[in-house]
C-alpha positions as CSV (number, residue, x, y, z in Angstrom):
1,A,-3.8,17.7,21.9
2,Q,-3.8,13.9,21.9
3,N,-1.6,12.4,19.2
4,T,-3.8,10.5,16.8
5,N,-1.1,9.7,14.4
6,Q,-0.4,6.0,14.2
7,K,2.4,4.1,12.5
8,A,1.7,0.7,11.0
9,I,4.1,-1.7,9.2
10,I,2.3,-3.8,6.6
11,K,3.9,-6.8,4.9
12,T,3.4,-6.8,1.2
13,V,4.8,-8.6,-1.9
14,L,6.7,-6.8,-4.6
15,H,7.7,-8.8,-7.7
16,C,9.9,-6.3,-9.5
17,D,12.5,-3.9,-8.4
18,H,11.1,-1.0,-10.3
19,C,7.6,-1.1,-8.9
20,K,8.3,2.2,-7.1
21,V,8.8,4.0,-10.4
22,C,6.9,2.1,-13.1
23,E,3.7,3.9,-14.0
24,T,1.1,1.3,-13.3
25,C,2.3,0.4,-9.9
26,G,4.8,2.9,-8.4
27,M,3.1,6.1,-9.3
28,K,-0.4,4.9,-9.1
29,F,0.4,3.3,-5.8
30,K,1.8,6.5,-4.4
31,T,-1.1,8.6,-5.6
32,E,-3.8,6.2,-4.4
33,I,-2.2,5.6,-1.0
34,L,-1.8,9.3,-0.3
35,K,-5.4,9.8,-1.5
36,I,-6.7,7.8,1.4
37,K,-8.3,10.1,3.9
38,G,-6.3,10.0,7.0
39,V,-3.1,8.7,5.5
40,K,-0.3,11.2,6.1
41,A,2.7,9.4,4.6
42,Y,4.2,6.1,3.8
43,Q,7.5,4.5,3.2
44,L,8.1,1.5,1.0
45,D,10.9,-0.8,1.9
46,D,11.4,-3.0,-1.2
47,E,14.1,-5.1,0.4
48,N,12.0,-6.2,3.4
49,M,8.8,-5.9,1.4
50,T,7.1,-3.8,4.0
51,L,5.0,-0.6,3.8
52,T,5.2,1.7,6.7
53,I,2.1,3.8,6.9
54,F,1.6,6.9,9.0
55,Y,-2.1,7.6,9.5
56,N,-4.6,9.4,11.7
57,E,-6.6,6.8,13.5
58,K,-9.5,9.3,14.0
59,K,-10.0,9.3,10.2
60,I,-9.2,5.8,9.1
61,D,-8.4,2.4,10.6
62,L,-5.7,0.0,9.6
63,Q,-8.1,-2.6,8.1
64,T,-9.5,0.0,5.7
65,I,-6.0,0.9,4.6
66,K,-5.2,-2.8,4.0
67,L,-8.3,-3.1,1.9
68,V,-7.3,-0.2,-0.3
69,I,-3.8,-1.7,-0.8
70,S,-5.5,-5.0,-1.7
71,K,-7.6,-3.1,-4.3
72,L,-4.4,-1.8,-5.8
73,G,-3.4,-5.4,-6.5
74,Y,-1.0,-5.9,-3.6
75,D,-1.1,-8.1,-0.5
76,A,-1.4,-6.3,2.8
77,D,-0.6,-8.6,5.7
78,E,-3.5,-11.1,5.9
79,V,-5.5,-9.3,3.3
80,K,-4.7,-10.8,-0.1
81,A,-4.4,-8.7,-3.2
82,D,-7.7,-8.3,-5.0
83,P,-7.5,-10.7,-8.0
84,E,-8.9,-8.2,-10.5
85,A,-6.6,-5.4,-9.4
86,Y,-3.7,-7.8,-9.5
87,E,-4.6,-8.8,-13.1
88,G,-4.4,-5.1,-14.0
89,L,-0.7,-4.7,-12.9
90,D,2.1,-4.8,-15.4
91,D,3.3,-8.3,-16.2
92,C,6.7,-7.6,-14.6
93,C,4.9,-6.8,-11.3
94,K,3.4,-10.2,-11.1
95,A,5.1,-13.3,-9.8
């Protein structure tokens, strides 16, 4: 079988060091990312501010994943965070 799993590294911006655990971002982020059809797993590197996403390219494309991340209030490479979603983040998660 052809391997349809892709790995993408997406540059993002995290403003607080506990974003991975605080409820509004961390947990919501995790749930929402893994809810995306086709996304298998992801790793957040808060030091380098990158997201490594493992996904099935037959089910979803990278641009769609970036849009979902933007809708969560975070930048994803050239796709800027959705302003409304960003407003909904905890204050500590904003610059």
